[in-house]
C-alpha positions as CSV (number, residue, x, y, z in Angstrom):
1,M,117.7,191.5,28.4
2,A,119.7,188.1,28.3
3,Q,123.3,188.1,27.8
4,S,124.9,185.7,25.3
5,I,127.1,183.1,26.6
6,Q,130.5,182.8,24.3
7,M,133.1,180.2,24.5
8,K,135.9,182.6,24.6
9,D,134.7,183.6,28.1
10,F,135.5,180.1,29.3
11,M,138.2,179.1,27.3
12,S,141.9,179.1,28.6
13,V,144.2,181.3,26.6
14,N,147.4,179.0,27.6
15,P,146.1,175.5,27.7
16,V,148.1,172.7,29.6
17,I,149.6,170.6,26.9
18,L,150.5,166.8,27.4
19,S,151.9,164.3,24.9
20,T,150.6,160.9,24.4
21,E,154.0,159.6,26.1
22,T,153.5,161.6,29.3
23,S,153.1,159.2,32.2
24,L,149.6,159.2,33.8
25,Y,151.3,160.2,37.3
26,D,152.9,163.0,35.8
27,A,149.6,164.2,34.1
28,I,147.9,164.0,37.6
29,H,150.7,166.0,39.1
30,V,150.4,168.6,36.3
31,M,146.7,168.8,36.5
32,L,146.8,169.3,40.1
33,E,149.5,171.9,40.0
34,H,147.3,173.9,37.5
35,K,144.3,173.1,39.3
36,I,142.5,171.9,36.2
37,T,140.3,169.2,35.3
38,G,141.6,168.4,31.6
39,A,144.4,168.9,29.4
40,T,145.0,169.0,25.7
41,V,147.0,166.3,23.9
42,L,149.0,167.1,20.9
43,D,151.5,165.7,18.6
44,D,154.9,167.1,17.9
45,E,153.2,169.3,15.1
46,K,150.7,170.5,17.3
47,N,147.9,168.5,15.9
48,L,145.0,167.7,18.2
49,L,145.1,164.1,19.2
50,G,142.6,164.2,22.1
51,V,142.2,165.3,25.8
52,I,142.7,163.8,29.0
53,S,140.2,164.5,31.9
54,E,140.3,163.8,35.3
55,V,137.7,161.0,34.9
56,D,139.9,159.6,32.3
57,L,142.7,159.7,34.9
58,L,140.5,158.0,37.5
59,R,139.5,155.2,35.3
60,A,143.2,154.8,34.2
61,V,144.5,154.5,37.8
62,E,141.7,152.0,38.6
63,H,142.5,149.9,35.8
64,I,146.2,149.9,36.3
65,S,145.6,149.3,40.1
66,Y,143.3,146.5,39.6
67,Y,145.6,144.9,36.8
68,N,148.8,145.7,38.5
69,E,150.2,147.0,35.2
70,G,152.4,149.7,36.6
71,D,152.5,153.5,35.0
72,G,150.2,153.8,31.9
73,K,150.9,156.7,29.5
74,V,148.3,159.5,28.6
75,G,148.0,158.1,24.9
76,D,146.6,154.8,26.3
77,Y,143.7,156.4,28.1
78,M,143.0,159.9,26.7
79,T,139.6,160.8,24.9
80,T,140.2,160.8,21.1
81,D,136.9,161.6,19.9
82,V,137.0,165.4,20.4
83,E,134.9,167.9,18.4
84,Y,136.7,171.2,17.6
């Protein structure tokens, strides 16, 4: 008999939460520290604004390095088209 797969079996009970103002380098540090590949981005009222993934961060660092733009913010590079 096949077992059903439920989202709750894969969800984090205490997700890592970042703000749009978190620097990209701080986000990288937090994600490495927690050994995760993505983090939730919320506003001050705990509304979902998006997610930032390791792919988003790699693209952002590449963009910043290429254009010599310094440190970016999570809000500038996060994925905002999130279904929940």
